[in-house]
N, C-alpha and C positions, 0 to 999 in steps of 0.2 A: 359876317358869320353869326349863326344863331347861338344863343346861350340858354341852356335848360337847367333844371334842378337835378340833383342826384337821383331822385326817385323816378325820373322819366327814362332812365337808361335801363334797358331790359335784356340786352344780349351782351355776354362777355365773350370777347375774341382773345384767346390766349396764345402767345407765341413763346418759343424758347430762345430764338436767336434774333438779333437785330435785322438780319437778312429777311426773316419771316415777317417781322413787324413792318418793314418797308413795303413788302408785297401787300400786307393787309391794308396799310394806309392808302396805298395806291388804288385800292378798290372802292374807297369811300366816295360817295357822290357829293358829300358836303362835310367839311370839317367844322368842329365846334370849339368854342372858347374853353380852355381848361377851367375846371371848378376847384374851389379850395377843398382841402382834405385834412384829416386829423394828423397831428404830429406823430401819432403811433403807426401811421400807414406810410411805409417807405416806397410803395409802388409808384411808377411813373405811368401816366395814362395818356392815350390819344383818344379823343372823343369825336364822334361823327355820326353821319346818317348814311344808310344804304338801303335802297328799295323801301323806304318808309320806316325802317327800323332804326332805333337809336342805340348806338353800339359803343362799348368801352373796349379799347384795345390795350392790353398790358403785355409786357415782356419780362421774362425771368431775369434776375440780376446777372450781369456779365460773369461768365465763368462758373456760375452756380446752377447746375442743371440737375435733372432727376425728379423723382416723385415728390420728395420732401419739399424741394424748392417750389415746385408747381403748386403743391397744397398750400404753402404759406402765401403765395401770391394771390390765389383764389380766395383764401380765407379773409385776407385784408380787403380785397376787392369787394367781397360781399358785405363787409362791414361799412365800407364807404358808399356803395351803391346797393341799398337794401332791397330794391325791386327787381334785381336780376332774375330772369326766369330760366335761362339755360346758357350753356357755354358752347363755343366752338374752339376746339384745340386744333389749330391749323399750322402746318409747317412741313418739314421734310422728314423722311424716314427711310429705312432700308427695306427693299423689296425681297420677296422670296420667289425666285424663279422656279418653274416646274411645269410638268406636262399639263396639269389640270388648270393652271393659271398662267397665261402668257404675259407675265409682268415684265415691262421694259422700263428703262430709265426715262423719267418724265411722266410716267403714268401716275394715276392718283388712286389711293386706297382709302375707302370710307368704312368706318366701323359699323358693323351690322350684327345684331344678335344671331348667334348660331348655336343650336342645341341648348345646353345649360349655361352658356356664356353670354354675357350682355353685349358683346361686341369688342370688349377689351379684356384681355387675360393677363393677370400678373404672374408671369412665368417663373420668377425667381422667389416666389413666396408660396409655401405650401408644406406638405408633409412628405418625408422620404418614404418611398415604397420599395418593394423588393427589386434588386438589381441596381440600387443606387439612384433611381429616378426620383425626380421631385414632382409630386402630383399637386397642382394648384388647388387650393381649398377656398371656400367661400365664393361669393359672387358679387361683382361690382354692379352699381346701378346702371340701368339701361338709359339710352338717350331719350329725350321727351317723345311722346307718342306722335305729336304733330310733325317732328322732324323725320321720324321713321316713315310716316305716311308719305311725306314729300320726296324722300330719297327713293322710295318704291316707285313713285311716279316718274322720277328722273331715270331710274334704272330701266323701266319699261320703255321710255322714250329712246334710250341709247340702244336698246335691243333691236330697234327698227332701223338702226344705222345713223341716227341723228346724233352726231358727236361734235357739232359745230359750236356749241355754246362756249366751251372752255377755250379752244384756240381763238375764237373770235374775241373773247374778253381779254386774252393775253395780248393779242395784236393791238387792241384798242389802248390798253395800258401802256405798251411800249411806244406806240405812236404818240400818245399824249405826254409821255415822260421819256424823251429820247435819252436822257442821262442814265436811264436804267438799262439800256441795251447792252452795255459792256458786261454786266453781271447776270442779267436775267433773260437774255435772248436764248433761242434754241441752239444747243450745241450740235455739231455734226454727228450724224447717226453712226459714223465709223468709230466714234469714241465711246460708244456703248459696248464696253467689253464685259462679256460674261464668261468667266473661266470655269473649268471643271472644279467641283468642290474639293478635290484632293490636291489641287495645285494652289500653292500659297505664294504671296507676293515676294517674300524674302527681302533681299537687300538691293533691289533694282532701282531704288530712288523714289522720288515723290510721285512719279507718274508710272504708267504701265507701258511706256515706250519700249523698255528693255525686256518686258515679260515675254515668255515663249508663246507666240501666236498659235502654235500647234495645239496649245491647251485650251483654245477658245471653243465654247459651245456653238455649234452651228445653229443659228436662229433663222427661221423663215422670215423673209423680208415682208413688212407690212405694206399694204397698198395705200396707206395714209400716214401722214406725219402727225395727225391729231392724237393726243394722249388718250389711252384707254382708261376707263373708270372701273375699278374693281370694288366689290362689296364683300365684306367678311370680317374675320377676326384679326385684330391688331394686338400684338404682344408688347407689353410694357414692362420694363425692368430698370434697375439702377445703373447698369453698365451698358456701354455701347456694344452692340453685337458686331463682332469683327471676325467671327470664326464660321466659315461656310459649313463645316461638318456639323457643328452644334446647331446652326441654323436649320439644316435639313432635318436633323433628328427631332428637334422641337416642332418644326412645321409639320412633319409627317405625323407626329403624335397627336397634335391638337388642331391641325388644319389652319395654320397661321399664314397670313398673306404679307404681313409687314411687322417690322420691329421698330420700337421707339422707346423713349425714356421718361415721359412725363404723365401720360394720361391716367395711369392707375392712381396717381396721387390726388386727382380731383374728381373722379367719377362719383364718389359717394358724398362729396361736399356740394357739388353743383351738377345737375343733370347735363351731360356734355356729349356732343358728337365729335368724333376724332376724324380729321381729314389730313392725309399725309401724301405729299408728292414724293415720288421715289427718286432718290439721288444716288443710291448705290445698291449693291446686292448683299449687304451684311457680310462681306468677306474682307480679306486683308488688302485687297487692291484699292488703289487711290483713284477716286473719280470725282474730285471736288468741283470740276467744271460744270457738273449737272446740278449743283445745289441751288443756285439762283433760279434756274428755270423750273426746278421741281417745287420750290417755294411759291413761285408765281402760279403754276398750274393748280396747286392746292388752294391758294387764295381765290383763284378764278372759279373753281368749283364751289367754294363757299358762297361767293357772290351769286352764282347761278342758283344755288339752293335757296338763298334768302329771297330771290326774286319770285319764288313760288310759295314761300311761307307767308300767309296773310298777316299783315301788321295788326289787323283788328284783333286777332287771337291773343297776341301778346298784350295788347292794351287791356282787353277784358280780363285777362288773368291778373294783371297788375293792380286793377281797381276793384278786385273782388271784396276786399276788406275795407271798411270805413276807418278802422283803427290802425294806426301806424305801428309797425313792428320794429323793435330796436334790438341791436346786438352789440353789447359792450363786454367783450371777453378779451382779456389781454394775452392769453396764451393760445398758440396755434394747436390745432388738432394733431394728435400723435399718430402718424400713419403706421407706426410699428406697434401700436397698442394690441396686446393679445391677452386672452383670458378674462376672468371676472364676469363672464356672461350671465351667470345666475344672479349675481348682485346687481348688475346693470339692468337686467330685465325687471327685477323686483323694484328697483328705484324708479324706473320708467312707469311701472304700474301705480306705485304710490303717488307719483307726481301728477299723473294724468287722470286718476280715478276721480269722479265727480265729488264724492264726499270723503276724499282721502285726507290724511293729516296735513295741516298747514305748514308744519315744520318737521324736517327730517334731518338726521345726522348720519354721516359716514364716519365711523370711528376705527381706530387701529393704530398700531405701532408706527412711529415716524419712519418713513421710507417704505411703507407697505404698499403704497400706490393709491392713496385716497384722492389726491389731486387729479391723477390721471383718470380715475373712475368718474369723478365729478365732471371733468372736462369732456369725456366721451358721452356722458349723459346729456350734457348741455348741447352738444352737437346733434345728438339723436333727437332731442326735443325740438330743436330748430328744424330738423329735416322733416319731422312728422307733423308739426303744427305750424302752419304758415302765419298764424296770428299771434303766436306767443313770443313775447320779448324775453331776452335773457340778459341778465346783468351779473357780472363777476367782480367780486370785491376781495382782493388779497388782503389778509389781516396780518401781514408780517410785521407791521408797525403802525403806530397812529398816523404817521405822515403818509404812508401808503394808502391808508383808508381815506384820509381827507382828500388826497389827490384823486382817487377813484371816484368818490362821490361828486367832486367837481366835474369830472368827465361825464358822469351820468346826467347831471343836471343840465349840462350844455347839450348833450345828445337829445334830451327830452325837449329842448327848445326854450328853456327858461333862461332869461337874461337878467342881468343886474341883480342877481341874488347875492346877498352878503354871505361870506364864508361861514359865519356862525349859524346861518339859517338854512344851509344846504341840506343837511340831513333831515331836518324837519320838513322841508319842502318836498323832498323825495318821498318821505313817509306819507305825507298827505296825498300826494299824487297817486302813488301805488295803491293806496287804500281806497281810491275813488273808482267809480264805474268806468270812467273814460280811459283809465290806464289799460283796460282790456286784460288779456291773460299775460302773466309774466312768471318768470322763475328768477329768484334772487339767490345767488350762491356766495356764501362767505367761506373762503378757503383759508385753512390754517387758523381756525378760531380756537386757539389753545389757551390763551391767557384769561384766567378766571376773573382777575381784577378788571380787565378791559371790558368784560361782558356783563358782569353782575353788579348790581348796586351795592355800594358800601357806605361807610360813614362819612367819607370825605365829600367834597363838593363836585368831584369829577362825575360827569354824566356817564352812565353805563350804556353800552351799545344796545343792550336788550331793549332799552326804552325807545329806540328809534326804529324798531322793526315794524314794518307796515303789516296790516291785517286786511285780507280781502278773500272772498270766496273764489276769486279768479286767480289768486296768486299763491305761490309756494316758495318756501325758503329752505335752502339746502345748506347745511354746515358740513365742513370737513374738520375733524378735530382729533388730536391725540388724547385729549382729556375726556375719558368716558364719563366721569362724574359731571363735568360741565355739560356734556351732551344730554345727560338726563335732565339737568336743570333747564336747558334751552328747549328741549323737544318733548318733554314728558315721556321719555323712553321710546320715541319713534326713531329707533336707531338700527343701522345695519353695520355690524362689525366685520371688518375685512380680516379673515383668517390668513395664515401663511399660505402662499400659493403652493399648489402641489408640484410634485417633481416634474411632471410633463409640461405644465405651464411655465415653470422656471426654465426648463430647457428651451421652450419656444421663445421666451424673452431673450435668453442668451443668444440663440440663433439669429434673432432679428437684429441684434446689436453688433454681432461680430462681423468684421469685414471678410475674414477668411472662414467660410462655412466649413471647410474641410477639417478645421480644428475640432469639430464635434464628432469626428469619425471614431474617436476613442470613447466609448460610452462609460467605461469605468472611471476614467479621469474626469469626464464631464459630471458624472453623478457625484463623485467625491468633492469636486470643487463647489457644486451647488449646495451640498450638505454643509461644507465649511462656511459658505456664505449665508447659511440658514434660510435659503430660498427667498431672501429679502430682495425685492425688485431693485431698490436703490443700490444695494451692494452689488447686485449683478450688473447694473448699468455702470457703476464705478469700475468694477473689475474689467468689463468689456472695453471701456475707454482706455484703461491702462494697457491692456493687451493689444488693442489696435494701435495705440500710439507707439509702443515699444516693440511691436511685432514679435510678441512672445507666443510660445505654445501654451496650451492650458496646463500641461504638466510642469512647465517652468514656473508659471505663476503660482500653481498649487504648492510646489516645493518651497518657494519663497514664503508663501503665506503660512505654511505649517512649520517652518524651521524653528522659529521662536516667536514669542508673543510680541516683542518689539517690532519685528518685521511685519506682523499682522497689523499692528497699530499704524506703522508708517504707510502701508498700502491702503488702509482704510482712511488715512488722513490725506491721501493724494487728491487734490482738487481736480475737478473736471467740468467741462462745459456740457450743459444739458439744456437744449432748447425748450424742454417741457417743464423747466423750473425757473424760478424768479432769479434775475441777475443779481439782486441785492442780497441774496442768501447764499452762503457757502454750501456746496453740495456734498462734501465727503460724509460718509456714514459716521465716522468717529466724532464729527462735530455736530451732526444733525440733532443729537439728543442733548447737547450741552444746555440749551435754553430750558429744556424740560427738566433736567437735573436741578437747575436753579429754581424753577417754579415749584418743584416738589419740596426743595429745602425751605423756600419761603412759606409754603403752605403748611408743612408738617415735618418738623425736624426728626421725629421718630421714623417716619417713612424714609427719609434720607439716610438715617443711621442704619436701618434694615438693608437698604440698597447697598450701602458701603460694606456692611457685614457680609452679605451674601456674595459680594464680588471677590472675597478672599477665599472662598471655598468652591466646590464643584457647583455649577449652576443648575444641575438637575436634581430633583427629588430631595430638596432640603427639608429635613424634619422641622416642624414647628417647635419642638422641644429644644432644638439647638439654638434658637434665637434668644437673645437676652430677655429675661422675663420682665414684665411690667406689672405694676400694681393693679392697673385697670385692664381687664380683658377687652373692653371696648376700645381703648387706645390702640391696642395691638391690631384689632380688626379694622379700625379706621386707617391705620398706617398701611397695612397690607392691601386694603381696599383701594387706596390711592395709587399704589404701585400697579395693581391690576387695572385700574382705570386708564393708566398710561400705556397699558399692554407691555410693561417691562417685566412683569411676572405673571404667573398663572397659579393662583393659590387653590389647592384642593383641601379636603378635610384633614388629610394626614401630612401633606408635604407641599412644598412650593417649588416651582421651576422658574428659572430666570432665562430670558432670551439670551442665546449664546453671544451675539454681537453686542448686546447691551452690557453683558458681563465684561467683555473686553473694554468697551467704552467707559464703563464706570471705573474700572481699574486705572485707565489712563487719566480720567478726570481727577481721581484721588492723587495720582502721582504728580500731575501738574500743579495741584494745590498743596503739595507737600504733606498729604495726609495718609498715604498708603501704608507707610511703616507703622504709623500709630494704629491703624485698623488691623494690620496683620498681628500686632502684639495683643490687641484687645481680643481678637477672635481666638488666638492661641491660648490666652488665659481661660477663655470660656470652654474651649475644647479640652484643655487639660483637666478642668473640673468635671466636665460631662462625660468624657469618654470612659466606658466601663472596662473592667478587667476581662480576662479571657475565660471566665467561668462559663460552662455550657449554658447556663440559664440566661446569660446575657447575649447569646449569639444573635438573636433577631435585632437587638439594639445596636450591637457593634457593627453589624452588616449595614444598617442604615447610616451609621456615622462614618464608616471606613472611607468611602469615596471623598468625603469632605476633609477628613483628617489627612488623607494622603495628599490631596491637592495642597493643603496647608503646609505640611512638613517638607514638601519638595519645592515650595516657593523660595525663590532666591532671597527674598526679604527675611524669611525665617531662618534660612541656613546660617546666616551670620550670627543668629542669637539662639542656636539650637541647644546650647548648654543649659539654658533656663527651662527647657522643655524635655529633658531626658526622660522624665517619668512618663510623659505622653508618648514619646517615641517607643519606649519599651512596651507599653500597653498595646500600641498599634502593632508592633512586631509580633507580640504574643498571639494576638488575634489572627494575624495573617498566617502564622505557623499553624494555629488550630484549624484554619480553613484550607490547609494544604497549599497556600500560596507561598511556596518556599523561597522562590527567588526574591520576591518583594520583601519577605521577612529577613532574608540574609542581608539585603542592602541596608535595611534599617539597623540590624544588629551590628553591622560593620560601622555604621554611623555612631552607634553607642560606644563601640570599641574605640573609635577615634577620639570621642569626647573623653572617655576614661583616660586615655593616654595623655591628652592635652591637659586634663585637670589633675593629673597625678593622684588618682583615687587609690584606695587600698587594693593591694594585689588580688585579694580573693574575689573582689568584684569583677576585675578583669578576667580572672580565670573562669568565673561563672559564665561570663559572656562568651568566652571562647568555647566553653563546653556546649553552650546552646548552639553556637554556629556549627560545631562538630555534629550535633544531633540533627541539624537541618541538612548537612551534607548526607547523613545517613538516610534521611527521609527522601532525599533526591536520588538515592542510589549511587552517590559519589563516595563509595566506600573507601577508596584509597586515600582521598583527601580527608575523609572523616578519621581514618586511622592515623594519618600523619599528624593532624591537629590534636587528636586524642592523646597520642604519645607525648606531645609537647605539654599539654595541660597536665598530664600525670607527673611528668618530670618537674614542672614548675610547682605543682601542688605539693609534692613530696619535699621540695626544697623550702618552700615558704610556710606550708601548714603542717608538714610532717606526714609520715607514711600512714599513720592510723587516724588521721583527721577524717571525719565523715565526708567532707567534700572530696578529699583524695579518693576515698573508697567509691564514691559515686562516679568519679571520673573513670576509675578502673572498671566499674561495672558497665559504663557506657561503651568503653573500648571492647569489653567482652562481647557486647551485643553486635558491635561492628564485625568482630571476628566471626561471629555466628552467621551474619549476613554474607560474609565472604566465603562461607563453607569451610572455614579453618576451625573445625570443631575442637580439635585438640588444644589449640591456643585459647579458644573461648573457654574450654573446660578448665584449663590451668589457671587462667586469670580469675574465673568465677570462683574456684575453690579458695584462692588466696583472699578474695574479698569476703567470702563467707567466714573463713577462719578469723580474719582480723575483726570483722564486724561482730562476731560472737564474743571475741575477747574484749572489745572496746564497748560495744553497745548492749550485748547480751543476746541469748539465743532467741528470745521472743520479741526483740525489737523490730518494729515495722521494716526498717532498712535491711535487717538481716533476712527477714522473710522474703523481701523483694529480691535479694541476691539469690536466695535458694530457688525461687521461681525461674530466674534466668538460667541457672544451672540445669534445672529440670528440663527446660526447653532444649538445651544443648544435648542432653541425654536422649531426648525424644528424636532429635535430628539424627543422632548416631544409631538409632534403633535399639537403644538400651532402655527398653520400655519399663522394665521392672524397677530400675534405678529411678527413672523419671517419676513413676507412680509413687514410689516410696517417699520421695521429697514432696510431691504435690499433696499427698495425704497428710504429711506432717504440717505443712503450711495451712491446709484447711482446718485441721484440728486446733492449731495454735491461734489462728485468727478467730475461729468460732469461740474459743475460750476467752480471748482477750476483748474481742469487739462485738461478738454476737453473731448469730447465724445469718442475719439479714443485712449485715453491714456490707457496703459496696465492695470493700476489699475481700471480704470472705466470699462473696458471690463471684468475684473475679477468679479467685483460686478454684472454686468449684467448676467454673467453665473450663479452665485450663486442664483440670483433672478429667473432665469429660473428653477433651481432645486426646488425652493419653489413652482412655478407654477406646476411642475410635481407632487409634493407631493399632491397638491390640485386637480389633475386631469384636469388642465387647459392646455391641450396638445397644442392647437393651439397657445396660448399666449407663452407657453414655447418654442415651435418650432420657432416662429417668432423672439423672443429676442435672442435665441441661435444662429440662423443663422446670425443675425445682428452682434453679438459679434464675431462670427467666421470669417466672411468676413472682418470685420474691423481689426481683429488680423492678418489675412493673409496679408492685405495691409501694416500694420504697422510693423509687426515682422517677417513675412514670414510663409510659410506653414509648415515648419519643427519645428517651435518654440514649446517647450513643452506645453505651455498654449493653443496655437492654436490647437494642436493635442488633448489636453484634451477637448476642446470645440467640436471638431469633435466626440469624444467619447460620450460626453453627448448628442449630437444631435442624435447619433445612438441609445442611450437609449430611447429617445423620440419616434423615429420611431418604435422601438421594442414595446414600450408600446401601440402604436397605431395599432399594428398588421401589420405594413408595413415591413414584414420580409426581403424582397429582398433589400430594401433601407438600412435597418439596417445592413444587412450582408455586403453589398457593402462598407458602410462607416467604419465598424469595421475592415474589411480586410485592408483598406487603413491605418487605425490607427495602426494596427499591423505592417505593412510594414514600416511605418515612425518611430515608436518607436524601431523596431528592428534595423533599420539603424542608428538611433541616440543614442539610449540607450543600445542596445544589446538585445540578446534573453532572458536573465535571469533577466533583470531589473524588479522590482515589477510592474511598470506601464505597461510594455509589457505583463507581465503575467496576469494582470487585464484585458487587452484587449482580450487576448486569452480565458480567462474565460468567457467573455461576448459573444465571438463568439460561444463557446460551448453551451451557453444558447440559442442562436438563433437557432443553429442546433437542439437543443432539441425541441424547440417549432415548428420547421418545420417537426418534426418527423424523423429527420436524426439521429437515436439513436447511431449507431456505430461511426459516426464522432464525435458526442457530447461526447461519452464516451472516445474515443481515446484522444481527446483534453483535456478533464477534467483530465485524468490520467497524461498526460504530464505536465499540470499546477501543479498538486500536487507534482510530482517528482521534478520539478525545484524549487518550493517554499520550499520544504523540504531541498533541497541542499543549497539554497541561504539564506533562512530565518530561517530554523529550523522547526522541526515537531510540536513544540508547538506554533509557531507564529500564531496570529489570522488569517492572510491571508491564511495560509496553512490549518487551520481548516475550514475556509469558503469554500475553494476549495473542501475539503473532504465532507462537508455538501452538496455542489452542486452535487457532484458525487453520493451521496446517493439519491438525488432527481431523478437523471437519472435512477438509479436502481429501485427506487420506481415506476416510471411511466412505466417501462418495466415489472412490476410485479415480479421483482427479490427481494422479500421481505427480505429474509435472508441476502443477501449481503447489502441491505439498512440498516437493523437493526444493523449489525455488525459495519458499518461505523457510524451510528447515535450514538451508544454507545461510540465509540472511540472519536467522536467529543465532546460529553458531558463531558467525563473524561478529555479531553484535555482542554476544556474551563473552567471547574471548577478549574483545576490546574493553568491555565494561567491567567484567568480573574476573577475567583471567582464564587461562587454559585449564587449570585444575579445579575450578569451582564446580561443585556438584551440578548446578544448573547447566553449565557448559557440557558436562559429561552426559547429562540427560539429553541435550540437543543432539549430541553426536549419536546417541543410541536411536533417537527419533529418525535421524537421517539414514541410519543403517536399516531400520525397518522399511523406510520408504524405498530404498534401493532394492531390498529383498522383494517388495511387492512389485517393483518394476521389472523383475527378472534379472537383477544384477547380483547374483549370489556371492560371487567372489568379493565384489566391492563391499557388500553388506557385511560379510564375515570379517574382512580386513578392518573395517570401521569398528565393529564390535570388539575385536581383539585389542584395538587401541584403547577403547573404553575400559576394558578389563585391566589392561596394564596400568592406566592412570588410577583406577580404583584401588588396585593393590598398593600403589605408591601413596595415594592420598589417605585412604581409609584403612588400609591393612588387609591382609589376606583372609582374616577370619570374620571380617565385617559382613553382616547379612547381605548388604548391597553387592559387595564383591562376589560372594558365593552365588548370588542369584545370577549375576552376569556370567560367571564361570559355567553354571548349568546351561544357560542359553547357548553359549558357544559350543559346548559339548553336543547339544542337541542339533545345532546347525551343521556341525561337522559330520554327524551321523547322517543327516539328510543329504549332504553334498557328496559323501563318499561314494555313493552308487553312480553318480554322474556329475561330471564337471561342467557340462554344457547346458543343463536345464535345472529348474527348481522343482523338485518333486512335490506332489500335493501333500497337504498336512495329514499326518496319521491320526486315526481316531484316538480319543483320550483313553488311557489305560491305567492300570493299577500303579505302574512305575511312577507316573506323574504325581499321584496322590502321596506316594511314599516320599518322593523328592521334596514336595511342598512341606510335608511334615518335618523333614530334616531342617529346613531353613526358616520356617515360619511358625508362630504360635498355632496351636491346634485349631482354634475356632477360625483363624484367618485362612488356614489351609483348606478347611472344610468348605468355607464360602467360595474360595477361588475354584476348588475342584467342582463344586456344584455348578458354578457359572460355566466352566469349560464343558461340562456334561451337556449343556444346552446347544452344543454344536459349534462352539468357537474353535479357533485354531489351536493347535497343540502347544506351541511354544509359550513360555511363561508370560512374556511381555505382550502377547497379542490377545490376552484375555479381555472379556467385556469391560469397557472402560469404567463403568460404575463401580465395579468391585475394587479395581486397583486404586481409583481415586479416593475411595472411602477408606481403604486399608492404610494408606500412608499419606501424611500431610506434610506441609512445610517443604523442605528441599529433598525429600526422599528420592533416591535414584530409582526405587521400584515404581515410582510414578511414571517411569518410561512405559510401563505396561499399559497404562491408560492413555498416555499422551499420544501413542501411535494409533489408538482406536477411538479415543474420546478425549475431549478437552479436560484439562485439570480443573477440579473445583478448588477455589481459593479460599481456604479457611482463614481464621484470624485469631491470633493470640490476643486476648484482652490485655490492655495496658494496665499497669498498676495505678491505683488511686492513691495519691499522696494525702 
């Protein structure tokens, strides 16, 4: 038997099964002696000769089939036999029967390019399209041109009826090897069962003897037993195709003739022709008796083909280059690699351009995919350049580097080289001309001390790097600073993969593809994994192993931090990574943490500091200060170089999973508690108070402060940081984040109780919580807590103590919110009397109490009383504080609201402008009270019908509040609601509706569906529907508002009564006069009970009902048209309203509006009455209510 060298074997014959390998070996005309191979190559080879060709036969490992296994076998085969020109994938497959292709068992299918496909289609890889179909993407390499030419020759020969080659070869092999007859001879034709696609095998046993023969497809009998040869598309996938209906669907869609499992894994690695003998029909029926014969017919065709392929072609191709090419790469190509195309193309261009950089680095976060990108580049360089050698050096340890260099020197053919001289020998060789073109890849070049020269005697790896115009060196490294030192900034930094690529990676790794059917869960999971390829691979391995759904994994991952740590610590096998390195995400950065600590302790300290707070948008000012600005920049630069952080001019962001890993690292080293305390000390020093001027700063710090105070490590030592917690809670309250503020105030309350602090401190905290309840519209809870605080204050501090009076005033405000104006008035008078006695008439607290009482009078329609008090307060504050003091300006604005209530528009406008301009000069245009005065001035313009000026001012208010408070702050939403009302009155219905809906949605999200402000927004939207004639939609909202206000405010609250009146008007407009009248009578009855019979609101309702009764008296079955306005109405208005108000309403009605009082033009009514006025019913049924604002007192 002949013995050749590895380089002389030029054809790879690949089999999946021992049965196929036996058929292949039987075809050889001469067997060769086995050759030695590297220890890293586990393949078993049979060598031989056939028709002048030297052939290597390899079989897949037992029981390990599919694309990945085939790709691994071919990759190692190419490393051992570097001159392989092409491959033949020969074996059995499943045929696709059909009218257009009469495929029978024992026939042969040969891959042939069709349309855009190369001859093999990877049917289980692609993109999902409409209807749930999977559209294959990309294109596999075509078989070599010489083979395509010769199969065309054979195909033409067979068309003339010459089919004797294959059966002749089969007969010769069986005659020469009689022991093969039992498994490889031709089965009886009667066992070629083809059942209808809809008939499945079921439980009839291992054979089809018990299957229903009535379900057989009638096939025309052939006039020869010779197998037919078919040419076309072969489908390759990871699963055995055993479903006839899926077979037919895919075959019809793509024109497939045969299904198999391996070809797609090798087409791009080695130009290959696929030859399959048909042993079944890709259905559930068992026909194993055909496997041997099908394997033999496929092998016979391969032999027939090689008989016409000239051997000299192969020889000439193999000897084209005088320089020997080498391939020393320890990792197999990743058949599931997706994405990074832009970076790979750029790397290929840099490596192959004639005058390109000699050294290039791929940088990025550990786990981002640097190794996979480099590996794909290595394979592409080998595919495109037959003369370029590729050497791969893993830099995971000194020992690994030494071993790899030994392998390289042996591959290059150098013998008897001393270990100490190996690196220098390789450097000299690769720097020489005779080395030819080469690519040297150093993977995981992260250790600075390993690479760069230092003061000790250890040689740096940089010194052994070869230099040649024909060679390129590629590094992968996490250390961006080291990359700059090694490559002079010739770097490509891998960013986070995008959402689509991350989803493709997940899809390629999951066994159950249908897990991706929930796009929301998929997207959320990928976001939690920070789109990190290594994290996705780890999660996929766990999901596959435990057979979890994505939602189950996500729930576990999000439940608590320790669960996330455990999941990210779960080790998993990854053939694309080194066996001596642990793969979990949580451990992949541990060595980097240690390298950073060794290189720059300040950088390690910053990393530890940032792990205790929110990882996003960390202000530079929050970090512990350093004497040297350069030291800070160096430390942050090092963290950036490792891609752990991303520092901008104003803030720093930390990678989410690095944040988790750092916290775990600190815990394992017993340092997390220390850092929590250190960061808390810094935060307590830096966090500002809730003054308006600090708003921008506290908003920067809030996410980090909240992360800190809610950390379990800090909770056990919260008593030390009560000052910090109070400041955070105050800022949350100021930002209308009431629920979060309440949680922290309750924490303060618990600490107070545990520490036995003075009672007045506890009472102050309780009063603040009561105030938060009030802001949330939880008025019953606010009242209950307020009463408790007053009782305890009286007992502990005394009835006349200022804190007791403040508690009483807060409760009076709650009564006012509830519409219990008499209770509010009673308590307000008590506070004023006691405050005057204890503090004096001019004391600021006394004046504040008077303002609260004035607001109650305004709610009651007692405008003269309200005006009298407001004037007193303005005069007192002007005398004591000055005309431009914020408190004085606040009083002036509240007086302007009184003038609006009285319809004294010009006076209201004048005083509001005066207060606004003075506020701008003293406090600035962005100050909340200045903006509130602008809003109130817009309200005046609105009530005067000066729509454009009102709109212009409200738009400014929205812009300022959005910039200062944010888009979801209650004050911003109030301004948006007012703008919607202006649009409504301008007839811009669609804009009004759109803005109204937005306000409701945001209030529901921020305040809740039952909050009074949300219900007011819904009531306003109902008004818009009402005026558009969309009665049913208006009615639905009106009913919802009534139910919500009854639940939240009570049946007798003025806002509830307003809602009842709104519904009455809607019913009236719908032609339900009796229902409307009955509803309005209920309103009147409750008004008499709650407000009294002489109240202006009660009298107004009484007049409406009288008018409606007059209308309905003539007919009980229809609603008569509205009568024209007359003198009687003006007289009636004069009786119940101030003169100027009546005049305005009468003039509005004279423009053609409906007769009844509450159906007047919405602008007028909205302007006449503010707050909780029941007369606002008039505008609410035709126009949304403009929401004015009482300016809060400045302490």
